[in-house]
C-alpha positions as CSV (number, residue, x, y, z in Angstrom):
1,M,12.2,0.9,-15.6
2,R,8.8,3.0,-15.4
3,L,7.0,2.8,-12.4
4,V,2.7,4.5,-14.0
5,I,1.0,5.3,-10.5
6,A,-2.2,7.8,-9.1
7,N,-2.4,10.7,-7.3
8,K,0.1,10.1,-3.7
9,V,-2.7,11.4,-2.0
10,Y,-5.3,8.6,-2.8
11,S,-3.9,5.1,-4.8
12,S,-3.1,3.5,-1.6
13,W,-1.7,0.0,-4.6
14,S,0.9,3.0,-6.3
15,L,1.9,3.2,-2.6
16,R,3.3,0.0,-2.3
17,P,5.5,-0.9,-5.3
18,W,6.7,2.4,-5.5
19,L,7.6,1.9,-1.2
20,L,9.0,-1.5,-1.8
21,M,11.4,-0.1,-5.3
22,K,12.2,3.4,-2.6
23,Q,13.9,1.4,0.1
24,L,15.1,-1.3,-1.0
25,G,17.5,1.0,-3.6
26,I,15.8,-0.2,-6.7
27,P,16.1,2.5,-9.6
28,F,13.0,3.9,-11.6
29,E,11.4,6.4,-13.4
30,E,8.0,7.6,-12.0
31,V,5.6,8.3,-15.0
32,L,2.3,10.2,-12.8
33,M,-1.1,10.4,-14.2
34,P,-3.8,11.8,-12.0
35,F,-6.9,10.4,-11.7
36,G,-9.8,11.6,-13.2
37,P,-12.5,14.0,-11.4
38,T,-14.8,10.2,-10.7
39,F,-12.5,7.2,-9.9
40,D,-13.9,6.2,-13.4
41,D,-13.3,8.7,-15.2
42,P,-13.0,7.4,-18.9
43,E,-10.3,9.9,-20.2
44,W,-7.5,8.8,-17.2
45,K,-9.3,4.9,-18.1
46,R,-7.9,6.0,-22.1
47,A,-4.8,7.4,-21.1
48,V,-3.5,4.4,-18.4
49,A,-4.2,1.8,-21.2
50,A,-1.6,3.2,-23.0
51,Y,0.7,0.9,-19.5
52,T,-1.6,-1.4,-18.8
53,P,-4.0,-3.5,-20.5
54,A,-6.3,-3.5,-16.9
55,G,-6.6,0.2,-16.9
56,K,-5.9,0.3,-13.6
57,L,-2.7,1.5,-11.5
58,P,0.2,0.9,-10.6
59,A,2.0,-0.9,-13.7
60,L,6.1,-1.6,-14.0
61,I,7.0,-1.3,-17.6
62,D,10.5,-2.8,-17.9
63,G,11.6,-1.7,-21.7
64,E,9.1,-4.1,-24.5
65,L,7.4,-6.2,-20.5
66,Q,3.8,-4.1,-19.2
67,V,3.4,-5.2,-15.8
68,W,0.3,-5.0,-14.2
69,D,-1.1,-5.6,-10.1
70,T,0.6,-4.9,-7.1
71,L,1.9,-8.9,-6.0
72,A,3.1,-8.9,-10.4
73,I,4.6,-5.6,-9.9
74,M,6.6,-7.4,-6.1
75,E,7.6,-11.1,-7.4
76,Y,8.7,-9.1,-11.2
77,L,10.9,-7.4,-8.8
78,A,11.8,-10.6,-7.2
79,E,12.2,-12.6,-9.6
80,K,14.7,-9.8,-11.6
81,R,16.7,-9.1,-8.6
82,P,17.5,-12.1,-6.7
83,D,20.2,-10.8,-4.5
84,L,18.0,-7.9,-2.7
85,P,15.4,-9.3,-0.4
86,I,12.1,-8.3,-1.6
87,W,10.9,-12.2,1.0
88,P,12.4,-13.4,3.6
89,T,15.5,-15.1,2.9
90,D,13.9,-18.2,5.5
91,A,11.7,-20.4,4.2
92,A,8.7,-20.2,8.0
93,A,8.8,-16.3,7.6
94,R,8.5,-16.2,3.5
95,A,5.9,-18.3,3.3
96,M,4.1,-16.0,5.9
97,A,4.9,-13.0,4.2
98,R,3.2,-14.0,1.1
99,S,0.2,-15.6,2.7
100,I,-0.1,-12.7,4.2
101,S,0.4,-10.7,1.8
102,A,-2.0,-12.1,-0.4
103,E,-4.4,-11.8,2.1
104,M,-4.1,-8.1,1.8
105,H,-4.4,-8.1,-1.7
106,S,-7.6,-9.6,-2.1
107,G,-9.2,-9.1,2.1
108,F,-10.1,-5.8,4.3
109,A,-13.4,-5.0,2.2
110,G,-14.5,-3.6,5.3
111,L,-12.1,-1.4,5.8
112,R,-10.7,-0.3,2.4
113,G,-14.6,0.9,2.0
114,A,-15.0,2.9,4.9
115,C,-11.4,4.2,5.6
116,P,-10.1,5.6,2.4
117,M,-6.1,5.9,2.2
118,N,-6.1,9.8,2.6
119,L,-3.3,10.9,3.5
120,G,-4.0,14.6,3.7
121,R,-6.9,13.8,5.9
122,R,-7.0,13.6,9.8
123,Y,-10.4,12.2,10.7
124,A,-11.4,11.4,14.6
125,G,-11.5,7.3,15.9
126,R,-15.3,6.0,15.4
127,D,-17.0,3.9,15.9
128,R,-17.1,2.2,11.7
129,G,-18.9,-0.9,12.3
130,P,-18.3,-4.5,12.8
131,G,-17.0,-5.3,9.9
132,V,-14.5,-2.6,9.9
133,A,-13.9,-3.7,13.6
134,A,-13.0,-6.9,12.1
135,D,-10.8,-6.0,9.7
136,A,-8.3,-4.4,11.7
137,A,-8.6,-7.1,14.6
138,R,-7.4,-9.7,11.9
139,I,-4.4,-7.0,10.8
140,M,-3.3,-6.6,14.4
141,A,-2.8,-10.4,14.7
142,I,-1.0,-10.5,11.7
143,W,1.4,-7.9,12.8
144,R,1.5,-9.3,16.5
145,E,2.3,-13.0,14.8
146,A,4.8,-11.8,12.4
147,R,7.0,-9.8,14.3
148,D,6.7,-11.8,17.1
149,G,8.3,-14.8,15.2
150,R,11.0,-12.3,13.5
151,K,14.7,-13.2,12.7
152,G,17.6,-10.0,13.3
153,G,15.5,-7.3,14.7
154,G,14.2,-5.2,13.0
155,P,11.0,-3.5,13.6
156,F,8.9,-4.2,10.2
157,L,6.9,-7.2,10.1
158,F,9.9,-10.2,9.7
159,G,12.7,-7.7,10.5
160,S,13.9,-5.8,7.7
161,F,11.5,-4.4,5.3
162,C,10.2,-7.1,3.0
163,A,7.9,-6.7,0.1
164,A,4.7,-7.8,3.2
165,D,5.6,-4.3,4.2
166,A,4.9,-2.8,1.3
167,M,1.9,-4.2,1.2
168,Y,0.8,-3.3,4.9
169,A,1.8,0.0,4.5
170,P,-1.6,2.0,3.1
171,V,-3.0,-0.6,6.2
172,A,-1.3,1.1,9.0
173,T,-1.7,4.4,7.5
174,R,-5.6,4.4,7.5
175,L,-4.9,3.1,11.1
176,D,-3.6,5.9,11.8
177,T,-5.2,8.7,10.0
178,Y,-9.2,7.4,11.0
179,G,-7.7,7.8,14.6
180,F,-8.3,4.5,15.9
181,A,-6.9,3.2,19.1
182,L,-3.7,0.9,19.1
183,D,-2.0,-2.0,21.8
184,A,2.3,-0.1,21.8
185,D,3.4,-3.0,19.3
186,T,0.4,-1.5,16.6
187,R,2.1,2.1,17.2
188,A,5.3,0.8,17.6
189,Y,4.8,-0.5,14.1
190,V,2.9,1.8,11.9
191,D,5.9,4.3,13.2
192,A,8.5,2.8,11.5
193,I,6.3,2.1,8.6
194,L,5.4,6.0,8.8
195,A,10.0,7.0,10.1
196,S,11.2,4.9,7.0
197,E,12.8,7.2,4.4
198,G,10.6,5.7,1.3
199,Y,7.4,7.0,2.8
200,R,8.6,9.8,4.5
201,A,9.5,10.4,0.3
202,W,6.4,9.4,-0.2
203,L,4.5,11.8,2.2
204,A,7.0,14.9,1.4
205,E,5.1,14.9,-2.5
206,A,1.6,13.1,-1.6
207,L,1.6,16.6,0.4
208,A,2.4,18.8,-2.7
209,E,0.1,17.9,-5.2
210,P,-2.5,20.0,-5.5
211,W,-5.5,17.8,-6.7
212,I,-8.6,16.9,-5.2
213,V,-10.5,13.7,-5.8
214,P,-13.6,14.6,-3.2
215,E,-15.0,10.9,-3.3
216,D,-12.0,10.0,-0.8
217,E,-12.5,13.2,0.8
218,V,-15.2,12.2,3.3
219,D,-14.6,10.0,6.1
220,E,-18.3,7.5,6.3
221,P,-18.5,4.6,3.9
222,A,-18.0,4.9,0.0
223,I,-19.2,1.7,-1.3
224,A,-17.5,3.3,-5.2
225,N,-13.9,3.1,-3.3
226,L,-13.6,-0.4,-2.8
227,R,-12.9,-0.5,-6.9
228,R,-9.8,2.0,-5.5
229,S,-8.6,0.9,-2.4
């Protein structure tokens, strides 16, 4: 399988399936297609179209199959590798994991817009508006509920690392990068994500990238970033 991704510094959606596959030991070939000077660069979009009709990354290529959109990729992997705990084995935990992953997929626009993922920067904590505060509070509540019910120990949302952790990993980086005030339990979960073997490998490669996208190099709300957050 080939996983086509964008810049590791900025591409939160690319991080999600990459991290899941690395953490669970699913072999793949990486195809890196760095963004153009802007997220709407037409040459980049034309190049990406060879891998996905949606014109966005990530995309998974398995033989003749093209699978795009992060959640679709994860569900495809769950079908292809039923031997792996891509979703929790417990039915109730699995239902919650899928629900909160879908909520991440479609929600939290305030946080995404004001705090685009940028692993090469750190910003001082400050008031970024009620929308961002509400999103952060909801995310922390999700994490508390999931971790309160986890079975078998382990530092992740449902004990062992699963697709839901991959979905929320970019948010964990944002809460750390943008200096959010975190309670002890939230801090412990963020630290578990940041200390995971897969994330550490991604970060090391991200920090070695030479490319800069100016839109994501400022600490201010940027509506344009909603397209790629």
